C-alpha positions as a Python dict, from the first residue, in 0.01 Angstrom:
ca = {
    (1, 'M'): (0, 0, 0),
    (2, 'P'): (156, -289, 191),
    (3, 'S'): (59, -640, 94),
    (4, 'Q'): (-16, -737, 454),
    (5, 'F'): (-218, -534, 703),
    (6, 'N'): (7, -354, 949),
    (7, 'P'): (-170, -121, 1193),
    (8, 'A'): (148, 81, 1246),
    (9, 'V'): (155, 159, 874),
    (10, 'N'): (-219, 177, 812),
    (11, 'S'): (-274, 400, 1118),
    (12, 'G'): (-505, 385, 1411),
    (13, 'P'): (-548, 139, 1693),
    (14, 'I'): (-759, -158, 1593),
    (15, 'K'): (-1098, -186, 1764),
    (16, 'R'): (-1180, -529, 1623),
    (17, 'M'): (-1098, -756, 1330),
    (18, 'E'): (-1306, -1016, 1151),
    (19, 'K'): (-1285, -1241, 848),
    (20, 'L'): (-1576, -1367, 645),
    (21, 'T'): (-1547, -1620, 366),
    (22, 'S'): (-1721, -1646, 31),
    (23, 'K'): (-1856, -1292, 20),
    (24, 'F'): (-1896, -1031, -253),
    (25, 'A'): (-1980, -1264, -544),
    (26, 'T'): (-2224, -986, -626),
    (27, 'A'): (-2182, -619, -537),
    (28, 'N'): (-2256, -558, -171),
    (29, 'T'): (-2171, -334, 122),
    (30, 'L'): (-1985, -460, 429),
    (31, 'A'): (-2305, -467, 633),
    (32, 'G'): (-2494, -634, 348),
    (33, 'A'): (-2228, -906, 334),
    (34, 'G'): (-2266, -981, 704),
    (35, 'F'): (-1989, -771, 860),
    (36, 'T'): (-2077, -582, 1179),
    (37, 'I'): (-1921, -236, 1189),
    (38, 'P'): (-1866, -129, 1552),
    (39, 'A'): (-2005, 207, 1664),
    (40, 'N'): (-1763, 500, 1637),
    (41, 'T'): (-1542, 327, 1379),
    (42, 'A'): (-1324, 576, 1195),
    (43, 'R'): (-1124, 398, 925),
    (44, 'I'): (-1177, 46, 798),
    (45, 'A'): (-889, -152, 647),
    (46, 'L'): (-978, -440, 414),
    (47, 'Q'): (-761, -715, 269),
    (48, 'P'): (-932, -930, 2),
    (49, 'S'): (-810, -1282, -80),
    (50, 'A'): (-853, -1218, -453),
    (51, 'A'): (-884, -923, -688),
    (52, 'C'): (-1189, -704, -640),
    (53, 'H'): (-1334, -365, -722),
    (54, 'Y'): (-1502, -110, -497),
    (55, 'T'): (-1672, 225, -525),
    (56, 'V'): (-1791, 466, -260),
    (57, 'R'): (-2079, 586, -482),
    (58, 'G'): (-2317, 362, -669),
    (59, 'T'): (-2277, -10, -730),
    (60, 'A'): (-1937, -168, -793),
    (61, 'T'): (-1877, -369, -1110),
    (62, 'A'): (-1569, -554, -1231),
    (63, 'T'): (-1499, -270, -1476),
    (64, 'F'): (-1644, 47, -1321),
    (65, 'S'): (-1480, 118, -986),
    (66, 'K'): (-1141, 114, -814),
    (67, 'A'): (-940, -203, -875),
    (68, 'V'): (-774, -381, -581),
    (69, 'A'): (-524, -665, -630),
    (70, 'A'): (-539, -986, -427),
    (71, 'N'): (-404, -930, -73),
    (72, 'E'): (-371, -554, -128),
    (73, 'V'): (-494, -356, 172),
    (74, 'F'): (-731, -70, 102),
    (75, 'I'): (-884, 181, 340),
    (76, 'L'): (-1238, 309, 370),
    (77, 'E'): (-1241, 650, 536),
    (78, 'P'): (-1525, 778, 755),
    (79, 'G'): (-1823, 843, 530),
    (80, 'Q'): (-1721, 557, 296),
    (81, 'H'): (-1839, 266, 514),
    (82, 'T'): (-2125, 192, 276),
    (83, 'A'): (-1892, 138, -21),
    (84, 'S'): (-1998, -127, -272),
    (85, 'I'): (-1750, -414, -319),
    (86, 'I'): (-1745, -700, -572),
    (87, 'G'): (-1502, -988, -627),
    (88, 'D'): (-1367, -998, -984),
    (89, 'A'): (-1402, -1375, -1021),
    (90, 'G'): (-1682, -1442, -776),
    (91, 'A'): (-1684, -1480, -399),
    (92, 'I'): (-1376, -1375, -202),
    (93, 'D'): (-1258, -1392, 158),
    (94, 'V'): (-1203, -1055, 325),
    (95, 'I'): (-1016, -963, 643),
    (96, 'V'): (-1151, -642, 791),
    (97, 'A'): (-992, -428, 1064),
    (98, 'Y'): (-1202, -158, 1228),
    (99, 'M'): (-993, 132, 1360),
    (100, 'K'): (-1066, 404, 1612),
}
């Protein structure tokens, strides 16, 4: 995965982007952390400011879920928009791009 979000690489025209700070100190979903997912969003690209973990089933922990390095872009496919995310060392900033 590229270290910076590039819509040409990560596919799909961007509907909207947002950044929220100091989120995911505890496991939460995007909506639970205050992000607003637009209707008819297909894929969601996320770029965390620090290392984190996420899982599409259950609750994310710092040891049980998929690891993501700081500034590594990861994609949530349709049906995964309620994934649980947690920052490894506490709250993190996250840039989110919603794609058609």
